[in-house]
N, C-alpha and C positions, 0 to 999 in steps of 0.2 A: 313226250313221256309215254312209255310203253305200259299200258294197263294189262295185267295178266290175272286170270281167274283160276285158282286151284280148288281142290276139294279136300276136306279134312275129316278125320275120324276123331271123335272125342274119347274120353277115358272109358266110357261105357258104350260098347258097340258089339254087334254080332258079327262083324267082319274080321274074324280071327280064324276062320277055317279056309282050307284050300279052295273049296268051291265058291264060298262067299267073296273072299278077297280077290280071287282070280276073276270072277265075273265082274266085280267092280273095276279092277284095273283094266280089263278089256274094254268095258263100256266107256271109261274115261278116255282112253286112248282113241277109241273110235270116234268120239265126239269132240276131240281136239281141246280137252281141258289142258291147262298148262302143267298141273302137278297134283300129286296126292301126298297128304301130310299125315303124320302119325304122332299121336300124343303118347306120353310115357307116364304111367302110374302103376306102381307095383301091385296095388290092390284092385285096379280096374280090370275090365275085360278086354281092353284094347290089346292087340298083339305087340310083342316087343318091337320097337321101332327098327332096330338094325336088321333083325331077321326078316321083318316085313318088307323093308326096303330092298333087301336082297332078292326076295321072292318076286317083287314087282319089276325090278329092273331086268331080271332074267326072263320075264314074261313079255315085256313090252320093248319097243324100239325108240320111243320118243318121250313118253311121259316122264316128267321129273318127279323125284321123291324128296320129301323134306321131313324134318322133325319139329314138332311144335309143343313142347321143346324137349330136347334130350338132356337129362340131368348129368351135369359134369362132376360135381363133388362126389367122391366115393368111387370113382372109376379108376381103373388102371390106365394111365394115359398112353403109354406106348402101345398097348393092346388096342385101345380105342382108335388111335391114329392109324394103326395098320388095318383095322376093320373098315373104316371109312375109305381109306385109300384103295383097298382091295375092291370095294363096291364100285368106286369110280373107274378102276381099271377094267372091271368086268362088264360095265354097262355099255351097251351100244351107244355110240355118240359120246359127246363130252358135255361136261357141266350139267349133269342130271342129278347130282347129289347136293342137297341143300340143307346143310346142318344148321339148326338154330339151337343154342345151348341155354340152359338156365340153372338156377341153384336148387330147384326141386319144389315140390308141392308143400303147402304150409302144414300139413298134418304130421304129427310127431312120428307116426308109424312109418311114414315114407322116409323121413330122415334116418330112422333106425335101420330100415331095410338097406340103405346105402352105406351104413356105417359111419354116418356123420351126425352132427347135432345142429340145431337151429343156430346156435351161437357161433359155430365154426364154419358153416357151409359157405358163407360169403367170402371169408378170407381164403378158403381153399380154392374157390372159383377164381379169385383174382390171380392166384399163383398158377392155376392149372391152364387157363386159356392161352397165355403167351407160350407156355411150354408145349402144348399140343401143336401150335403153329410151327414151333421149331422142329418137332419130330417130322412134320410134313416136308420141311424145306432143307433140313441140315442132316449131316452125318455126325457121329461121335458127339452126341449132345451130353454135356456135363452141366449139372445144376445141383447146388446144395442149398436148399431153402428150408423154410419152416415145416412145410407139409410134404415136400417131395425131395428125394435124393437120388440123382442119377449120375453115373460115371461112364462116359463114353458109349452111350446107348444110340444105336442106329436102328431105325424102323424102315423096313421095306415090305411091299412096294411103296412108292411114293405116288401121290396124285399126279396125273399127267400134266395138269396145269401148275404144279408146284405148290398147291394148297387149295383151300376153299374160302369162299366168302362166308364168313360166320355171322349169322344174325343172332340177335338177342331180344328177349322180351323185357317187360317192366314198365311201370307207370309212375312209381314213386320217385321223388327227386334223386335219391341215392342210386336207384336203379337206372334212371335216365343218365346220370353222370357216368355210370359204369358202361352203358351202351355207347356213349360218345367216346370214352377213352379206349375201349377194347374191341368194339364190334365193327362189322362192315355193313350192318343193316339193322333196322328196328322193326320188330313184329309186335305191335301194340294190341294187347287183348282188352276186350270190354271197354272200348273207347268210343267217344262221340266226336263229331267234328270240332266241337269246342275244346275237348281235351287235346286234340292234335294241334289246334291253333296255339294253345298255351304251352304244350310240352315239346313239340318238335324243335322249336328254337333252343330249348335247354339241351337237347341232344347235340345239336350243331355247335352250341357254345362250348360244351364239354369236349367235343372233338377238336375244336380249334385251340382250346387251351392246352390240349395234349399234342399239338402240332400235327393233327390229322384232319382229314376230310372224309365224309361219308357220301358216297354216290347218291345224288338226289333221286335216282331210280330205286334206291334200296330202303324205301319206307312203305310198310304195309301193315295189314291187320287181318286176323281171323274175323269172319262175320258169322257169328252164331245166329241161326234163324229158327223160328218155330212155325208150325203150320197155322195155328189160330188159337184164340182163347188167351186167358191170363197166363202169365209166367209164374210157375209154382215150383216148389221142391228145392232140391240142392242147387240147381242152376240159379234160381231166383235169389237164394241166399248168397251164392258166390258173387253174383252181380252186385247185390246190395253191399256186400263187404268191400268190394273193389271201388264202388262209386256211391258212397253214402249220400243220400239226399237226392239222387237222380232216379227218375222213373225207369225201372228196368226195361220197359218196353221201348225206350229210346236206344237201348244198347243191344237188345236181342229183338230184332224186328219180327213182326208177324208176316209170314208169307214172302214170296219172292219179290213182289212189288216193294215191300218194305226193305228187303235186302238191297234192291237196286237203289232206292233212295239213300240208304246208309252208305253205299259205295260211292254214289255221286257226291254226297256231302264230304266224304273223306278225300276223294280226288280233288275237290276244290281246295282242300287244305294241304295238298302236296303229296298225298299217298298214291301209290300206283300198283301195289301187289296185294292181292286179296285171296283168302282161303274161306270158301263157304263151308260151314260146319252145321249140319242139321242137328237140332236139339231133340229130334224125334226119330223113332225107328223107321227105316226105309222099307220095311216089309220084305216080301219075297223078291225074287229076281225080276219078275215082271213089274212090280210096283217100283222097285229101284230104278229100272230103266225108264219108266214113265216120268219119275221125278227128275232124273237127269235130262230127259228130253225137254222138260219144262224149263230147266235151268239154261239149256242150250238156246231155247227160244227167247227167254226173257232176260238172262243175265250175261251170257257169253257175248252178245253184241257189243258190250262195253269194252271188250278186248280190242287193243289197237296194235 
């Protein structure tokens, strides 16, 4: 099993300028991180994921880029298919674009910004994901559905590999069922090893019921970590909301030693792809590089 360690930016980050994001991308590439992941929140300070991925793949030669996650409901599907395929064509090397899709954040203002509602976004997603795969693989796509209507639409360029492995998030039973039926990988947020032990089989069962299999190498999780002290504020509330009754410190470990223990526990349950996401500001360029060097020394040895 190939264990890979990437680095992620949350919804609130200072890495949205040329100098800051460029310095981070350079540092991650120099230190042999696997990938850099971008969150999407309209109201957050994080950069737009597609624009940021384009900037990074144009600046680097090896570093992969991913979305954690890109909102699918509310998007123009042929345009999105073409944007991601163009990134893949322009990137040095192959298989550097790692799209993970989702239905969007729970806040009503986020739904409104994408032109969808909480009641409709799940149904839109179910229709959208198979369609975007068709735009990557087929010409003259015709589809007349509830949410989308296309007649003979062709999107070019197409990905060199004929498509992408699409990952999805989710922890609730209906979300896990959707992952199994529609995705190529599961990116589980705010999870404990016990969560994975209970829920990964549900993903596999849903895939089998749909006549599909998910590569056993395609299970992973963001690891949000903090420097020290109690977990407070919006992050603590988000963790409590997603895992009621669980000590938030079990899910957002303190320090890199805690992150290593979290990763080791998840590896034991069958996961192998991880994205380290700092819950704190990384400071100036020198502070950022020092923290990345600590990760290289203490976390990257887990890569195989």
